[in-house]
N, C-alpha and C positions, 0 to 999 in steps of 0.2 A: 724467299725473302730472308736476308741475312739475320735480321733480328727476330725472326719467327720460324726458325727451324730449317732454313736453307732454301735453295732454288726449287726443290721439288714441291714445297708448300706454296710457291708463287706461280711458276710457269706450268702450263700443260704441254704435253708433247703434241705434235701435229696429229698423230693418229688418235690420241685421246680426245682432242678437241673435235676432230672430224666425226668421231663416233658419238660424242656427247651432245653436240649442238642441235642435231635434229630431234633427238628425244626430248630435249628441253624445249625446243620451239613448238613441238606438238602438244606440250603441256599448257593448255589454255589458261589454267588457273595461275601458273607461274608467270605467263606473259602478262596477265592482268595485274599480278602483284608487282611486277617490274614497272608497268605503266603507272600504277598508283604511286609507287616510290618516286619515280622520276617526275611525273606530272604531265610531261609532254615528250613523247617519243618522236624523234626526228623522222620525217616521212620516208627516207630510204630504208629505215630499219623496220618499217611497218609491213613491208611487202613480203619479205623473206629474210632469213639471216644472211649477213654479209661477212666477207673477209675484209678486214679494215687495216689501212695504213693511215696514220694520223700525221699530216705534215702541213706547213703553211700554204703551199701551193702544190697541186699535182703536177709533176714534172718527170720526163722520161730519162732520169739518170739510171745508173746501173742498179741502184737499189730498187727502183720501180719495177724493172724487169724480173729481178729476183723475187720480189713480192708477188708478182703475177704467177710465177711458177709455183710458189707455195699455195696460193689461192686455188690454182688448178689442181694441185695434189690433194687439197682438202675438199675438192668438188663443190666449191661455194663461190658465188659471184663476188668479185673484188670491188672495193669502194675506198676512195681516199677521202677522209674527212679533212677539210681545209680550214685554215684560220686566216682568212684574207683581211680581216679587221685588225690583225696583230701588227705590230710595228717592226719595220726593217731596222736592224742594227748591225753594224759591221763587226762587232766583237763576237757575234755568234756565227760560227763557220757555216752552219746549215742555212741561215738566213742570208749571209753574205754570198754564198754560192748561187743563190737565185739571181743576183744582180751582177756578180763577177764569177762567171761560170767556169768551173775547172774541167779541163779536157784531158783525158787519160793519154799518156805517152809511153807507158810501160813501167818497168822496174829496173833499178840498177843492180849491180852485182851483189849488193847486200839485201836485195829484195825490197828496198825502199821505193815507194811509189814516185813516179815522175809525172807531173801534170803541168799544163799550161793554162793560165787564166785569161779570159777575155771579159772585160767590163762591158755590159750592155746597158747600164744605167749610170747616172751620175751619183755615185755612192755618197758623196759628201752632201749633195743637195737633198737627198731623200733620207738621210739619217733621221730616225725617229718618226718617219711618216708611215701611215698604214699602207700595206701592200696594195690595196685597192686604188690608191692614189698615184702609184708610181708608173711612169712611162719610160719606155726605152729611148735610146738615142735617136731612133728613127720615128718616134712619136706613137708607137703602139703601146697599149697598156701591158705592163709586165705580166699580169695574170693571163691575159688573152694570148700572149706570145707563148708562154709555157704550155698552156692548154692546146694551142695549135700544133705544138711539137709532138703531142701524144699520138701514138700510132692509132689509126682507125680500125685496124684489123681485129682488135680485141673488143668484139661487139658487146660482151657482158660487162666491160669496165665502165665505171662511172665515178664522178667526184661530186662532193657536196660541201658547200661553204657553210660551216657550222657557226660562223661568227655571231649571228643573231641568236642562235640557241645558247651559245656560251654566255652571251650578255644577259639573256633572260634567266640564266641559272647562276647569276652572281658576278659574272664579268671577269673573274680571275680564277686560275686553276685551283687555288685553295678552296674556293666555294663550289665550283662546278664539277670537280673531278670525281667525286663519289657518284654523281648522276651519270657522268660519262662512263665510268667503269661498270655501272649497273646495266648498261646496254649489252655488256658481254656476259651477262648471266644466261640470256637465251636469244638475244637478237643479233649476235654476231661473235666473231673471233677477232681479237686484236693481235696484230703481229707487230711486236716491239721488243726492244732490249732495254730493260730498266736497270738490270744488275750489270754494271760495267765498271771499268777502272777509270772512267773519265770523271774528274772531280765535280764539275758543274752538274752533270747528269745525275751523279750519285746524291748530291745535295737535294736536287729536285725530287728524286725518288724517296729519300728519307723523310722529307718535310711534307710532301704532297701525296705521292703515289701510294706508299705503304699504308699510311693512315686511312686513306680512302678505300684501299683494298680490304683492310681489316673490317671497316665499317660495313661494306657491302657484303662481304663473306659472312659476317655474323648475322646480318639482317635476313639473308636468304638461305643460310645454311648451305650455300654453294659458293665456290670461288669463281670469279670472273674468268673466262677462257682467254688466257694470254699465252701466245706461242712466241718464243724468241725468233726474231728475224735471222739471226746468225748465232754461231757459237760465240762464247764470251770473248775468246781471243781475237775474233774478227769484228767485233761490234764497233770498234772505233777506227777501223780502216777507212781512210779517206777515199779509197777506191769506190766505195758504194755511192759517194756523192758526185762522182765524176760522170762525164758525158762522153759519147762515142765520137769518132772522127766525122761521122755523117752529120751529126748535129753541129759540130764545129764548122763544117762547110756552110751550113745554113746560116749560122750566126755571122760568119765572116762576110757572107754575101749581104746580109742585112746591114751590117756596119758600113759596108761600101756604099750601099744605097743611101744611108744616112750621112754619108761623107764625114764619118767619124774616125778618129784614131783610137784604137783600143790598145791596151797594154798586154804584152805577152811575157810571162815570167815562168821559167822552169824552176820547180821547187822540189827539193828533197824533203821527204817526210820520214822521220824516224819510225 
Protein backbone atom coordinates (compact mmCIF):
# COMPACT_ATOMS: atom_id res chain seq x y z
CA UNK A 1 0.00 0.00 0.00
CA UNK A 2 1.75 3.16 -1.18
CA UNK A 3 0.80 5.27 1.81
CA UNK A 4 1.67 2.49 4.24
CA UNK A 5 5.11 1.21 3.39
CA UNK A 6 4.74 -0.21 -0.10
CA UNK A 7 3.27 -3.21 -1.90
CA UNK A 8 4.86 -5.74 0.46
CA UNK A 9 2.67 -4.37 3.27
CA UNK A 10 -0.47 -4.90 1.20
CA UNK A 11 -0.13 -7.95 -1.04
CA UNK A 12 0.76 -11.50 -0.14
CA UNK A 13 2.67 -13.73 -2.52
CA UNK A 14 0.86 -16.76 -3.89
CA UNK A 15 3.11 -19.07 -1.90
CA UNK A 16 2.64 -17.08 1.31
CA UNK A 17 -1.14 -17.06 0.95
CA UNK A 18 -1.21 -20.78 0.08
CA UNK A 19 0.72 -21.64 3.23
CA UNK A 20 -1.09 -19.19 5.49
CA UNK A 21 -4.74 -19.76 4.60
CA UNK A 22 -5.05 -23.28 5.97
CA UNK A 23 -3.36 -22.54 9.28
CA UNK A 24 -5.72 -19.59 9.73
CA UNK A 25 -8.75 -21.65 8.68
CA UNK A 26 -7.94 -24.33 11.26
CA UNK A 27 -7.85 -21.64 13.96
CA UNK A 28 -11.46 -21.91 15.18
CA UNK A 29 -11.10 -18.96 17.53
CA UNK A 30 -9.99 -16.76 14.62
CA UNK A 31 -12.88 -17.95 12.47
CA UNK A 32 -15.31 -17.06 15.26
CA UNK A 33 -13.70 -13.65 15.66
CA UNK A 34 -14.17 -13.02 11.92
CA UNK A 35 -17.78 -14.20 12.06
CA UNK A 36 -18.47 -11.92 15.04
CA UNK A 37 -16.85 -8.96 13.22
CA UNK A 38 -18.81 -9.52 10.01
CA UNK A 39 -22.08 -10.66 11.57
CA UNK A 40 -23.05 -12.87 8.63
CA UNK A 41 -20.47 -14.90 6.69
CA UNK A 42 -21.77 -15.69 3.16
CA UNK A 43 -22.58 -19.38 2.76
CA UNK A 44 -19.82 -20.29 0.24
CA UNK A 45 -17.19 -19.11 2.73
CA UNK A 46 -18.54 -21.27 5.54
CA UNK A 47 -17.64 -24.60 3.93
CA UNK A 48 -13.92 -24.14 3.27
CA UNK A 49 -11.59 -21.30 2.25
CA UNK A 50 -11.97 -20.11 -1.33
CA UNK A 51 -9.83 -18.47 -4.01
CA UNK A 52 -11.90 -15.43 -4.97
CA UNK A 53 -12.30 -13.21 -8.01
CA UNK A 54 -14.73 -10.32 -7.45
CA UNK A 55 -16.59 -9.27 -10.63
CA UNK A 56 -20.08 -8.11 -11.66
CA UNK A 57 -20.77 -11.35 -13.56
CA UNK A 58 -18.75 -14.56 -13.78
CA UNK A 59 -17.70 -14.75 -17.43
CA UNK A 60 -15.10 -16.81 -19.34
CA UNK A 61 -12.80 -14.07 -20.60
CA UNK A 62 -9.02 -14.55 -20.52
CA UNK A 63 -8.85 -13.19 -16.99
CA UNK A 64 -11.17 -15.95 -15.79
CA UNK A 65 -8.88 -18.72 -17.08
CA UNK A 66 -5.82 -16.97 -15.65
CA UNK A 67 -7.58 -16.82 -12.28
CA UNK A 68 -8.40 -20.54 -12.43
CA UNK A 69 -4.72 -21.34 -12.95
CA UNK A 70 -3.75 -19.28 -9.91
CA UNK A 71 -6.44 -20.95 -7.80
CA UNK A 72 -5.17 -24.34 -8.91
CA UNK A 73 -1.61 -23.33 -7.99
CA UNK A 74 -2.88 -22.35 -4.55
CA UNK A 75 -4.67 -25.73 -4.21
CA UNK A 76 -7.92 -24.00 -3.25
CA UNK A 77 -11.39 -24.04 -4.80
CA UNK A 78 -12.17 -21.00 -7.03
CA UNK A 79 -15.18 -18.76 -6.47
CA UNK A 80 -16.39 -15.62 -8.28
CA UNK A 81 -18.31 -13.22 -6.05
CA UNK A 82 -20.74 -11.35 -8.29
CA UNK A 83 -22.61 -8.06 -7.97
CA UNK A 84 -25.60 -8.62 -10.21
CA UNK A 85 -27.57 -5.89 -8.43
CA UNK A 86 -25.02 -3.31 -9.58
CA UNK A 87 -25.85 -0.98 -12.47
CA UNK A 88 -24.61 -1.28 -16.04
CA UNK A 89 -22.78 1.84 -17.25
CA UNK A 90 -20.97 2.30 -20.54
CA UNK A 91 -18.25 4.55 -19.08
CA UNK A 92 -16.80 1.59 -17.17
CA UNK A 93 -14.91 -0.67 -19.60
CA UNK A 94 -15.32 -3.79 -17.46
CA UNK A 95 -19.09 -3.32 -17.28
CA UNK A 96 -19.37 -2.30 -20.92
CA UNK A 97 -17.47 -5.42 -21.96
CA UNK A 98 -20.22 -7.63 -20.56
CA UNK A 99 -22.71 -6.13 -23.02
CA UNK A 100 -20.34 -5.17 -25.84
CA UNK A 101 -17.96 -8.08 -25.76
CA UNK A 102 -14.33 -7.62 -26.93
CA UNK A 103 -12.82 -10.49 -28.95
CA UNK A 104 -9.07 -10.84 -29.20
CA UNK A 105 -7.51 -10.54 -32.68
CA UNK A 106 -3.83 -10.34 -31.82
CA UNK A 107 -1.33 -7.51 -31.49
CA UNK A 108 0.18 -5.10 -34.00
CA UNK A 109 3.89 -4.48 -34.59
CA UNK A 110 4.01 -2.18 -31.57
CA UNK A 111 2.49 -4.91 -29.37
CA UNK A 112 -0.78 -2.99 -29.09
CA UNK A 113 -3.81 -5.20 -28.71
CA UNK A 114 -6.30 -5.60 -31.55
CA UNK A 115 -9.83 -6.59 -30.69
CA UNK A 116 -13.27 -6.65 -32.26
CA UNK A 117 -16.39 -5.76 -30.29
CA UNK A 118 -19.84 -7.26 -30.71
CA UNK A 119 -22.82 -5.76 -28.90
CA UNK A 120 -25.14 -8.39 -27.42
CA UNK A 121 -27.46 -5.91 -25.66
CA UNK A 122 -28.93 -2.50 -26.35
CA UNK A 123 -26.38 -0.50 -24.35
CA UNK A 124 -28.36 2.74 -24.55
CA UNK A 125 -31.59 1.12 -23.38
CA UNK A 126 -29.98 -0.54 -20.38
CA UNK A 127 -27.73 2.32 -19.28
CA UNK A 128 -28.11 2.61 -15.49
CA UNK A 129 -30.14 -0.59 -15.17
CA UNK A 130 -29.18 -3.45 -12.80
CA UNK A 131 -27.40 -6.33 -14.52
CA UNK A 132 -30.14 -8.69 -13.37
CA UNK A 133 -32.72 -6.84 -15.49
CA UNK A 134 -30.74 -6.84 -18.75
CA UNK A 135 -31.64 -9.11 -21.67
CA UNK A 136 -29.66 -9.89 -24.79
CA UNK A 137 -30.87 -9.09 -28.29
CA UNK A 138 -32.19 -12.65 -28.55
CA UNK A 139 -34.16 -12.39 -25.29
CA UNK A 140 -31.89 -14.31 -22.90
CA UNK A 141 -30.98 -12.75 -19.57
CA UNK A 142 -27.45 -11.35 -19.80
CA UNK A 143 -26.35 -13.03 -16.57
CA UNK A 144 -27.66 -16.42 -17.72
CA UNK A 145 -25.85 -16.11 -21.04
CA UNK A 146 -22.47 -15.39 -19.45
CA UNK A 147 -22.98 -18.23 -16.99
CA UNK A 148 -23.91 -20.59 -19.81
CA UNK A 149 -20.62 -19.77 -21.53
CA UNK A 150 -18.62 -20.95 -18.51
CA UNK A 151 -16.90 -24.28 -19.18
CA UNK A 152 -18.38 -27.19 -17.27
CA UNK A 153 -15.12 -29.10 -16.99
CA UNK A 154 -14.02 -27.07 -13.93
CA UNK A 155 -16.02 -29.05 -11.41
CA UNK A 156 -14.74 -27.11 -8.41
CA UNK A 157 -15.66 -23.71 -9.85
CA UNK A 158 -18.63 -21.79 -8.47
CA UNK A 159 -20.08 -18.30 -8.42
CA UNK A 160 -22.08 -16.43 -5.81
CA UNK A 161 -24.26 -13.37 -6.23
CA UNK A 162 -23.28 -11.25 -3.23
CA UNK A 163 -25.76 -8.44 -4.04
CA UNK A 164 -28.06 -9.16 -1.09
CA UNK A 165 -25.09 -9.50 1.26
CA UNK A 166 -23.63 -6.18 0.08
CA UNK A 167 -27.01 -4.51 0.60
CA UNK A 168 -27.33 -5.91 4.12
CA UNK A 169 -23.86 -4.57 4.90
CA UNK A 170 -24.54 -0.98 3.92
CA UNK A 171 -25.25 -1.06 0.20
CA UNK A 172 -22.14 0.71 -1.06
CA UNK A 173 -18.44 -0.12 -1.01
CA UNK A 174 -17.55 2.55 1.55
CA UNK A 175 -19.80 0.75 4.05
CA UNK A 176 -19.35 -2.94 3.24
CA UNK A 177 -15.74 -3.20 2.11
CA UNK A 178 -14.24 -3.69 5.58
CA UNK A 179 -16.56 -6.67 6.08
CA UNK A 180 -15.71 -7.98 2.62
CA UNK A 181 -11.97 -7.79 3.27
CA UNK A 182 -12.46 -9.48 6.64
CA UNK A 183 -13.46 -12.61 4.71
CA UNK A 184 -9.84 -12.85 3.60
CA UNK A 185 -8.46 -13.09 7.10
CA UNK A 186 -9.19 -16.82 7.18
CA UNK A 187 -12.09 -17.65 4.84
CA UNK A 188 -10.39 -17.09 1.52
CA UNK A 189 -7.71 -15.53 -0.67
CA UNK A 190 -8.68 -12.54 -2.83
CA UNK A 191 -7.01 -12.33 -6.24
CA UNK A 192 -7.01 -8.69 -7.36
CA UNK A 193 -4.86 -5.75 -8.42
CA UNK A 194 -5.56 -2.65 -6.34
CA UNK A 195 -2.22 -0.89 -6.90
CA UNK A 196 -2.32 0.15 -10.56
CA UNK A 197 -1.57 3.08 -12.83
CA UNK A 198 -5.26 3.36 -13.77
CA UNK A 199 -6.62 6.61 -12.33
CA UNK A 200 -10.18 5.50 -11.50
CA UNK A 201 -9.01 2.27 -9.85
CA UNK A 202 -6.39 4.13 -7.83
CA UNK A 203 -9.01 6.59 -6.56
CA UNK A 204 -11.20 3.69 -5.42
CA UNK A 205 -8.24 2.03 -3.71
CA UNK A 206 -7.23 5.19 -1.85
CA UNK A 207 -10.75 6.14 -0.73
CA UNK A 208 -12.19 2.68 -0.01
CA UNK A 209 -9.79 -0.24 -0.14
CA UNK A 210 -6.80 1.04 1.83
CA UNK A 211 -8.82 2.43 4.77
CA UNK A 212 -10.78 -0.84 4.99
CA UNK A 213 -7.53 -2.83 4.77
CA UNK A 214 -6.02 -0.85 7.65
CA UNK A 215 -9.14 -1.23 9.79
CA UNK A 216 -9.30 -5.00 9.29
CA UNK A 217 -5.54 -5.50 9.75
CA UNK A 218 -5.54 -3.55 13.00
CA UNK A 219 -8.59 -5.36 14.36
CA UNK A 220 -7.27 -8.87 13.75
CA UNK A 221 -3.53 -8.26 13.93
CA UNK A 222 -3.33 -9.99 10.54
CA UNK A 223 -3.59 -8.62 7.04
CA UNK A 224 -6.24 -9.89 4.62
CA UNK A 225 -4.73 -12.34 2.13
CA UNK A 226 -4.70 -10.48 -1.21
CA UNK A 227 -2.64 -11.87 -4.10
CA UNK A 228 -2.17 -9.75 -7.25
CA UNK A 229 -3.75 -11.25 -10.35
CA UNK A 230 -0.98 -9.87 -12.56
CA UNK A 231 2.27 -8.00 -12.37
CA UNK A 232 1.68 -4.25 -12.10
CA UNK A 233 2.70 -3.56 -15.71
CA UNK A 234 0.04 -6.00 -16.99
CA UNK A 235 -2.79 -5.04 -14.66
CA UNK A 236 -4.50 -2.67 -17.11
CA UNK A 237 -3.92 -4.74 -20.28
CA UNK A 238 -7.24 -5.02 -22.13
CA UNK A 239 -6.22 -8.53 -23.18
CA UNK A 240 -7.52 -9.93 -19.89
CA UNK A 241 -11.05 -8.65 -20.61
CA UNK A 242 -11.12 -10.20 -24.10
CA UNK A 243 -12.77 -13.43 -25.20
CA UNK A 244 -11.62 -16.25 -27.46
CA UNK A 245 -12.62 -16.89 -31.11
CA UNK A 246 -14.64 -19.90 -29.90
CA UNK A 247 -16.88 -17.66 -27.82
CA UNK A 248 -17.08 -15.17 -30.68
CA UNK A 249 -18.54 -17.95 -32.84
CA UNK A 250 -21.20 -18.67 -30.21
CA UNK A 251 -22.10 -14.97 -29.94
CA UNK A 252 -22.25 -14.56 -33.72
CA UNK A 253 -24.63 -17.50 -34.00
CA UNK A 254 -26.88 -16.15 -31.26
CA UNK A 255 -26.99 -12.74 -32.95
CA UNK A 256 -28.05 -14.41 -36.20
CA UNK A 257 -30.78 -16.29 -34.36
CA UNK A 258 -32.01 -13.00 -32.93
CA UNK A 259 -31.89 -11.44 -36.39
CA UNK A 260 -29.78 -8.63 -35.02
CA UNK A 261 -27.06 -6.54 -36.53
CA UNK A 262 -24.02 -6.17 -34.26
CA UNK A 263 -21.20 -3.74 -34.66
CA UNK A 264 -17.64 -4.90 -35.30
CA UNK A 265 -14.83 -2.44 -34.72
CA UNK A 266 -11.08 -3.05 -34.77
CA UNK A 267 -9.45 -0.99 -32.04
CA UNK A 268 -5.84 -0.16 -31.29
CA UNK A 269 -5.10 0.16 -27.60
CA UNK A 270 -1.95 1.92 -26.48
